[in-house]
C-alpha positions in Angstrom: -156.4 -81.3 -27.5 -155.7 -84.5 -29.5 -156.0 -88.0 -28.2 -152.2 -88.6 -27.8 -151.8 -85.6 -25.6 -154.7 -86.6 -23.5 -153.4 -90.1 -23.1 -149.9 -88.8 -22.1 -151.4 -86.4 -19.5 -153.7 -89.2 -18.2 -150.7 -91.6 -17.9 -148.6 -89.0 -16.1 -151.4 -88.3 -13.7 -151.9 -92.0 -13.0 -148.3 -92.5 -12.1 -148.2 -89.4 -9.9 -151.2 -90.7 -8.0 -149.7 -94.2 -7.8 -146.4 -92.9 -6.4 -148.1 -90.7 -3.8 -150.4 -93.5 -2.8 -147.5 -95.9 -2.3 -145.5 -93.3 -0.3 -148.5 -92.6 1.9 -149.1 -96.4 2.5 -145.4 -96.9 3.3 -145.5 -94.1 5.8 -148.6 -95.5 7.4 -147.2 -99.0 7.5 -143.9 -97.9 9.1 -145.7 -95.9 11.7 -147.8 -99.0 12.6 -144.6 -101.0 13.0 -143.3 -98.8 15.8 -144.4 -101.1 18.6 -143.7 -104.4 16.9 -140.9 -106.8 17.6 -138.2 -107.2 15.0 -139.7 -110.6 13.9 -143.1 -109.1 13.4 -141.7 -106.2 11.5 -139.7 -108.5 9.2 -142.8 -110.5 8.5 -144.8 -107.4 7.6 -142.0 -106.0 5.4 -141.7 -109.3 3.6 -145.4 -109.6 3.1 -145.6 -106.1 1.7 -142.7 -106.6 -0.6 -144.1 -109.9 -1.8 -147.5 -108.4 -2.5 -146.0 -105.6 -4.5 -143.7 -107.9 -6.5 -146.5 -110.5 -7.0 -148.9 -107.9 -8.2 -146.4 -106.3 -10.6 -145.2 -109.5 -12.0 -148.6 -111.1 -12.5 -150.8 -108.0 -12.9 -153.5 -109.6 -10.7 -154.8 -109.5 -7.2 -154.3 -113.2 -6.9 -150.6 -112.8 -7.7 -150.4 -110.1 -5.1 -152.0 -112.4 -2.5 -149.6 -115.3 -3.2 -146.7 -112.9 -3.2 -147.8 -111.5 0.2 -148.1 -115.0 1.7 -144.7 -116.0 0.4 -143.0 -112.8 1.4 -144.5 -113.0 4.9 -143.0 -116.5 5.3 -139.6 -115.5 4.0 -139.6 -112.4 6.2 -140.5 -114.5 9.3 -137.8 -117.1 8.5 -135.1 -114.4 8.0 -136.0 -112.8 11.4 -135.8 -116.2 13.1 -132.3 -116.8 11.7 -131.2 -113.2 12.6 -132.5 -113.6 16.2 -130.4 -116.6 16.9 
């Protein structure tokens, strides 16, 4: 097997594992949100989305942490306005 074939298979395996991991984490997170208020749920969803976006854009854990903090605040504020 040549190197290009191995890299292609390795990349495909990586993405398969990544997608399955994200799906499993999303399922677990949604199950955990069952007993939460709408405001708490919005905060968690915002933090999760912010972490994913921050991590993808910056490619670092620090970017994911900043994105999670910002997303949590935005999710909380959106829920406040929705509950009025």
